[in-house]
Structure formats: structure tokens, C-alpha cells
C-alpha positions in Angstrom: -47.6 -40.5 -15.1 -48.4 -37.2 -13.4 -50.7 -34.8 -15.3 -49.5 -31.2 -15.6 -51.3 -28.1 -16.6 -50.0 -25.3 -18.8 -51.2 -22.0 -20.3 -50.5 -21.2 -23.9 -51.2 -17.9 -25.7 -50.9 -17.1 -29.3 -50.7 -13.6 -30.8 -52.1 -12.8 -34.2 -52.7 -9.7 -36.1 -56.2 -9.4 -34.8 -56.5 -11.3 -31.5 -54.8 -12.9 -28.5 -55.9 -16.4 -27.8 -55.4 -18.4 -24.5 -55.8 -22.1 -23.8 -55.3 -24.2 -20.7 -54.0 -27.7 -21.5 -53.4 -30.7 -19.2 -52.0 -34.2 -19.5 -48.7 -34.9 -21.1 -47.1 -34.2 -24.5 -48.1 -37.7 -25.7 -51.6 -37.4 -24.3 -52.7 -33.8 -24.0 -56.2 -32.6 -23.3 -57.9 -29.2 -23.6 -59.5 -27.7 -20.5 -60.3 -24.1 -21.5 -60.1 -21.5 -24.3 -60.5 -17.8 -24.4 -59.7 -15.0 -26.8 -60.0 -11.2 -27.2 -60.0 -9.2 -30.4 -57.4 -6.5 -30.8 -58.6 -3.0 -31.8 -57.5 -2.0 -35.3 -54.0 -0.6 -35.2 -53.0 -2.2 -31.9 -50.4 -4.5 -33.5 -48.4 -4.7 -36.7 -46.1 -7.7 -36.8 -42.6 -7.0 -38.2 -39.1 -8.4 -37.8 -37.5 -4.9 -37.9 -39.8 -2.6 -36.0 -41.5 -2.7 -32.6 -44.9 -4.5 -33.1 -47.2 -3.2 -30.4 -48.5 0.3 -31.4 -51.2 0.5 -28.7 -49.6 -1.0 -25.5 -52.5 -0.2 -23.2 -55.0 -1.9 -25.6 -52.7 -4.9 -26.0 -52.3 -5.3 -22.2 -56.0 -5.0 -21.5 -56.7 -7.7 -24.2 -54.2 -10.0 -22.5 -55.7 -9.5 -19.1 -59.3 -10.0 -20.2 -58.5 -13.2 -22.1 -56.4 -14.5 -19.2 -59.1 -13.7 -16.6 -61.8 -15.6 -18.7 -59.9 -18.8 -18.1 -60.7 -18.7 -14.4 -57.4 -20.0 -13.2 -54.6 -18.4 -11.2 -51.5 -19.4 -13.2 -49.3 -16.5 -14.4 -46.7 -18.5 -16.3 -47.5 -18.7 -20.0 -45.9 -20.2 -23.1 -46.2 -17.7 -26.0 -46.5 -18.1 -29.8 -45.9 -15.1 -31.9 -46.7 -14.2 -35.6 -44.3 -15.8 -38.1 -43.3 -12.4 -39.5 -41.7 -11.5 -36.1 -38.8 -13.8 -36.9 -37.1 -15.7 -39.7 -36.8 -19.5 -40.1 -34.2 -21.1 -42.3 -32.4 -24.3 -43.1 -28.6 -24.0 -43.3 -25.9 -26.5 -44.4 -22.7 -25.7 -42.4 -19.3 -27.2 -43.0 -17.7 -25.5 -39.9 -17.5 -27.6 -36.8 -18.2 -26.3 -33.3 -17.4 -27.8 -29.8 -20.5 -26.5 -28.0 -23.7 -24.5 -28.4 -22.0 -21.1 -27.6 -19.4 -21.7 -30.3 -22.1 -22.7 -32.8 -24.0 -19.5 -32.1 -20.8 -17.4 -32.6 -20.2 -19.1 -36.0 -23.8 -18.5 -37.1 -23.6 -14.8 -36.1 -20.5 -14.5 -38.3 -22.1 -16.3 -41.2 -25.4 -14.3 -41.0 -24.1 -10.8 -40.1 -24.2 -9.5 -43.7 -27.7 -11.0 -44.3 -29.5 -9.5 -41.4 -31.6 -6.3 -41.6 -30.2 -5.2 -38.2 -26.9 -5.4 -36.2 -26.0 -9.0 -35.5 -25.4 -8.0 -31.9 -29.2 -7.3 -31.6 -30.2 -10.7 -33.0 -32.0 -13.3 -30.8 -30.7 -16.5 -32.4 -31.3 -20.2 -31.8 -30.6 -23.4 -33.7 -31.1 -27.1 -33.7 -29.0 -29.7 -35.6 -31.3 -31.9 -37.5 -29.1 -34.0 -39.8 -25.7 -34.7 -41.3 -25.1 -34.8 -45.0 -23.0 -37.5 -46.7 -20.2 -35.0 -47.2 -20.1 -34.3 -43.5 -21.9 -31.0 -43.5 -24.3 -30.5 -40.7 -27.9 -29.3 -41.3 -29.2 -26.7 -39.0 -32.7 -25.4 -38.4 -32.1 -21.7 -37.5 -34.5 -19.2 -36.0 -33.7 -15.5 -35.5 -35.5 -12.4 -34.4 -34.7 -8.8 -33.4 -34.1 -8.7 -29.7 -35.9 -5.3 -29.1 -39.1 -6.8 -30.7 -39.0 -9.8 -28.4 -38.2 -7.6 -25.4 -41.3 -5.5 -26.1 -43.6 -8.5 -26.1 -42.0 -9.6 -22.8 -42.6 -6.2 -21.3 -46.3 -6.2 -22.4 -46.9 -9.7 -20.9 -45.2 -8.5 -17.7 -47.4 -5.4 -17.6 -50.4 -7.8 -17.8 -49.2 -9.8 -14.8 -47.9 -12.7 -16.9 -44.5 -14.4 -17.1 -43.6 -15.8 -20.6 -41.5 -18.9 -19.9 -40.8 -19.6 -23.6 -41.5 -17.8 -26.8 -41.5 -19.1 -30.3 -43.3 -18.8 -33.7 -46.7 -19.9 -34.8 -45.3 -22.2 -37.6 -43.6 -24.4 -35.0 -46.7 -24.7 -32.8 -49.0 -25.5 -35.6 -46.7 -28.4 -36.3 -46.5 -29.4 -32.7 -50.2 -30.0 -32.3 -50.1 -32.8 -34.9 -46.7 -34.3 -34.0 -48.2 -37.7 -33.2 -50.0 -37.9 -36.6 -47.0 -36.6 -38.5 -44.7 -39.1 -36.8 -46.5 -41.9 -38.7 -44.9 -40.6 -41.9 -41.2 -40.1 -42.8 -41.2 -38.3 -46.1 -44.0 -35.7 -46.4 -45.0 -32.2 -47.3 -46.8 -29.9 -44.8 -48.7 -26.9 -46.0 -50.1 -24.4 -43.4 -52.2 -21.3 -43.6 -52.6 -19.3 -40.3 -53.0 -15.6 -39.7 -52.3 -14.6 -43.4 -49.1 -16.6 -43.3 -48.5 -19.5 -45.8 -46.1 -22.2 -44.6 -44.4 -24.7 -46.9 -42.3 -27.4 -45.3 -40.8 -30.6 -46.7 -39.6 -33.4 -44.5 -37.3 -36.4 -45.2 -37.0 -39.2 -42.7 -39.0 -37.1 -40.3 -36.6 -34.2 -40.4 -37.2 -30.8 -41.9 -35.3 -30.1 -45.1 -37.1 -27.1 -46.6 -39.0 -24.3 -44.8 -40.6 -21.3 -46.4 -42.9 -18.9 -44.6 -44.5 -16.1 -46.5 -47.0 -13.5 -45.3 -49.5 -13.0 -48.0 -49.8 -9.3 -48.7 -53.2 -7.8 -48.0 -54.6 -11.3 -47.1 -54.1 -12.4 -50.7 -55.4 -16.0 -50.7 -56.2 -16.3 -54.3 -55.6 -19.8 -55.7 -53.1 -18.6 -58.3 -50.9 -16.8 -55.8 -50.8 -19.7 -53.3 -50.3 -22.2 -56.1 -47.3 -20.3 -57.5 -45.6 -20.2 -54.1 -46.1 -23.9 -53.4 -45.2 -24.9 -57.0 -42.0 -22.9 -57.1 -41.0 -24.1 -53.6 -41.6 -27.7 -54.7 -39.6 -27.3 -57.9 -36.7 -25.7 -55.9 -36.7 -28.6 -53.4 -36.8 -31.2 -56.2 -34.0 -29.5 -58.0 -31.8 -29.9 -55.0 -33.0 -33.4 -53.9 -34.3 -35.1 -57.1 -34.3 -38.5 -55.4 -36.9 -37.5 -52.8 -40.4 -38.9 -53.1 -43.2 -37.7 -50.9 -45.5 -40.4 -49.6 -47.9 -38.0 -47.9 -49.0 -34.4 -48.0 -50.7 -32.7 -45.0 -52.6 -29.4 -44.8 -53.5 -27.2 -41.9 -55.9 -24.4 -42.7 -59.1 -22.7 -41.5 -62.4 -24.1 -43.0 -62.8 -21.3 -45.5 -59.3 -21.9 -46.9 -59.0 -25.7 -46.5 -60.5 -26.7 -49.9 -58.3 -24.2 -51.8 -55.1 -25.2 -50.0 -55.8 -28.9 -50.5 -56.4 -28.2 -54.2 -53.1 -26.4 -54.4 -51.3 -29.4 -52.8 -52.9 -31.8 -55.1 -52.1 -29.8 -58.3 -48.6 -28.6 -57.4 -47.2 -31.6 -55.6 -49.2 -34.4 -57.1 -50.3 -36.2 -54.0 -53.8 -36.5 -52.4 -53.6 -34.3 -49.3 -54.9 -35.0 -45.8 -56.5 -32.1 -44.0 -55.5 -32.1 -40.3 -58.2 -31.0 -37.8 -57.4 -29.5 -34.5 -60.3 -31.1 -32.7 -59.0 -34.6 -33.6 -55.5 -33.9 -32.2 -56.4 -33.8 -28.5 -59.2 -34.7 -26.1 -61.5 -32.0 -24.7 -62.1 -32.4 -21.0 -63.1 -29.0 -19.7 -66.0 -29.4 -17.3 -67.6 -26.1 -18.3 -65.8 -25.6 -21.6 -68.1 -24.5 -24.4 -66.1 -25.7 -27.4 -66.2 -23.3 -30.3 -67.4 -24.6 -33.7 -63.8 -24.5 -34.8 -60.7 -24.8 -32.6 -58.5 -23.7 -35.5 -57.9 -20.2 -34.2 -56.5 -21.7 -31.0 -54.2 -24.2 -32.8 -50.9 -22.4 -32.2 -51.8 -21.6 -28.6 -52.5 -25.3 -28.0 -49.2 -26.2 -29.6 -47.2 -23.9 -27.4 -49.1 -25.1 -24.3 -48.3 -28.7 -25.2 -44.6 -27.7 -25.5 -44.7 -26.6 -21.8 -46.2 -29.8 -20.4 
């Protein structure tokens, strides 16, 4: 099998992080990492308003981080803050013949629930299951097109071409796909860039997703515990027959113990903490591996997607 190379970049509230990954989706390896801090006030992630408040500073950070990788590639796969979009699970009884028709139906169903004109929505979906009553289960992602366009313009100004754009929550998951594939019924709790992710899976398919930005970096045990506990009770009320066999956590070192404690108390299973360094090989000849690869996790995930 031929080895490919891809560049991944993640945008957070305080930094842009680049990685170069080679190999294949089933056997990726890390070749290089680089990041640049953003000056305070450069970016404010939002679903409704343009995010980049200091375009020049953002472009310079992209260029400096990209140049530190010492490679010529300009095509990048991009991961954005979760608050840029909205992720939801929808049961839909309507049938559609093709993807275009499915998007039209979704726009019609969601038009009264969006904080902007449905015509300005960047919308995508994936069918993940079919209920016993025939309803189809969709994983839906939406964003405000002007917000996405601004990011595209900033990357273009930095001499980069974004080939695909998605959210951090998906790319955190993607890094550990091979490990998660060994379990069918599990919970996945993530904490990345002040966003708490709560996901429940059945037979390897997502059934519940809740992403919440913790105001003011509020990571107190009680607040996180309440979010996880209420989400778990809501899920169990709808699917009382579901039994989790595994609980996984993805979090920075300073948050890992607390998040695992929440998982243990709220869900009742002994959690497994997933470590980015264990998810792929590091092969970079001159790569100085940071003490923790966690800040690069979403960038790695989006790079793996492009292999």
C-alpha cells in the first residue's frame, strides 16, 4: 500500500496547530508538529458572527506555523472550534431519493430552529441507522456559511488551500477510531478547547451527541458532572434497554482525572483514558515530540481523514 502525506490544522480559541501525517488511515504516523499562539482578541468562535477579529494576526500565525513544518504542501485539512457549528441527531420519517432531496427536506425541517436564514446554512448529513419503525437516523452538521467563508478566505490569504473543513469533536474521535472500533456500546467524553463533548454509541453508531462550550473555562467538577449526568439520564429515558460496556475519555492531563471521575460517578463504568501518543507512531526524523501531543489531537484527526 502506498504511503501518503497530509497536512492537518486545528484552530482553537488561543492557537493554530499544524501537523504532517503519513501512512494510511489504518496505520498513520506523525512526521511533524508546529503551533503558534494567537494574540488575545484575534478570534472569538461563534456560530452566528464572523469569528476572526484580527485577520492580519490570524494569517501571520497560519503562515508562521506552516513554515515551521519545512514542507511545501499548500493543501490542508482543517478542524474548527465546535462552537462554529451545531451537531445533532435527528430521526426522520420522510424518505428521499438522493442526497440533494435529503438536504432540501432537512432545510425545511430546520428552518424555524436556526438562528439565521436557512438559505445561508452550510448543511451536511450522514445516515447512521434505521429504527424498527422505519424512521432513519441522521447525524446532521450545520454552520453559518459566511463564517465558513471567512475561514476559507483567511487560509487563502496565508497561501493555503483548505480541502475539507469540519469540527474538532469529529477529529478527536477519528484519532482513536481503531481503538473505539473494538467496542460496540460505549460512551465517549471529551474535553478540548473549553468544549465538553458527550457522545453515546450503540452498535458502533452514534445515538446521542451533546457539545457544550463551558462558559469562562468553567471546568469545576459539579458543572461537568451535571452535564454528563443529565445527558446520561436523558439518553437512558429514551433507550432504557441500552447498556454501556465501555466508557472512554479524551482530555488534557490537567483535566483527565476530573473527567474520568465524572464518568465513573455519572455513568457507573470504569473509564479508559485515551492518549494521543498511543494512537499513532511518531517517525519524524528531526521531530521533537512535545511532552503532550494532546493539543495537536484534532489536527492529527483531520490529517488522518485526508490520507
